[in-house]
N, C-alpha and C positions, 0 to 999 in steps of 0.2 A: 511343591514346587507352585509357585504363585502365577496364575495365567496374566498372559500378557494382552491387554486388548489393542486395537489399533486405534489410533487419535477419531473421535466423533467429526463427522463431515459437518461444513456449516450448513444450514438449511433455514428454510422459514424466516421469521422476526430478525435473526442475527445476521442472516444474510442481506437482508434487505437495508437493516440499519447501517451496516458499513457500505453498502451502496449508496445511500444516502450522504451519508457524511463526506464520501469522496466526492459527490455530485456537488454538494455544499461548497467545496476547495475550490474545485472546478468552476461554480460560480462567481467566487471571490476571484480568481485570477480573470476570468473574463471580465468581470467589472472594472479591473485593473487595466487590463490591456485596450477596454473600449476609451477609458478617460484619456490613454495616451495614444491614440488613433491608428491602432496598430491592424494593417490590413486582416480581413477575416478570414478570408481563406486562407491566406496564410498561416495563419493563428490554429484555424481547424485544422489543418492538414499537419503541422509538424505537433499540436497536442494529441491528434488522434494517432500518429505514427509513434511518438516516445508512450503513449499511455497503452497501446498496444504490447510492443516491446518489452516494457517493464512489465505489466501485468503477467506475460508469460514467463518474464524469466523468474517473477515473485512466484509464480506458480510452481514451477520447475524446481526454484531452491526451498521452496516452503513443502513439497512433498517431500524431499530428500530430509530437509531440516526433521519433519513430522517422524519419520522412520528412525532415527536418532533420538530425539525428545520426547515421543510420544506425545502424553496430554501436556507436558510442560513446555511444549512448543510455544504457545501463545506468551508465557511467562520469558522465555529466550529471546521470541521477536520483540517483545516489549522493553527488554532490559537493550537490544541491540538499539531498537527508536532512540528510548533515551539516551545513549552514548554520540549518535549520529546529532541529535538536538544538544547537547552539550558542547561537543566539536564546532557545531556552526554557531552557536551562541557564544562560543569563546575566539569566534573567528579562525578556527584553524583550518575550516573550508571555504 
């Protein structure tokens, strides 16, 4: 019988690169909001709340998805992101 191993946790450089990529995305949004003269406090509060809530939701759903998909969880998440991007590109969302 084949042994099943739990998915490996992200750590080290992999986690650092993911955090940096998200921060660059936030930086780009900040530049756009700054160009539109959006109030800084309102933008920080709204982005902070949404980032915290969606991060916690993603961690919970990701943990459950990881139990079901195992090491293929990254592939499943990538496919879901591509489907979401396709829907947005086709103006469905």
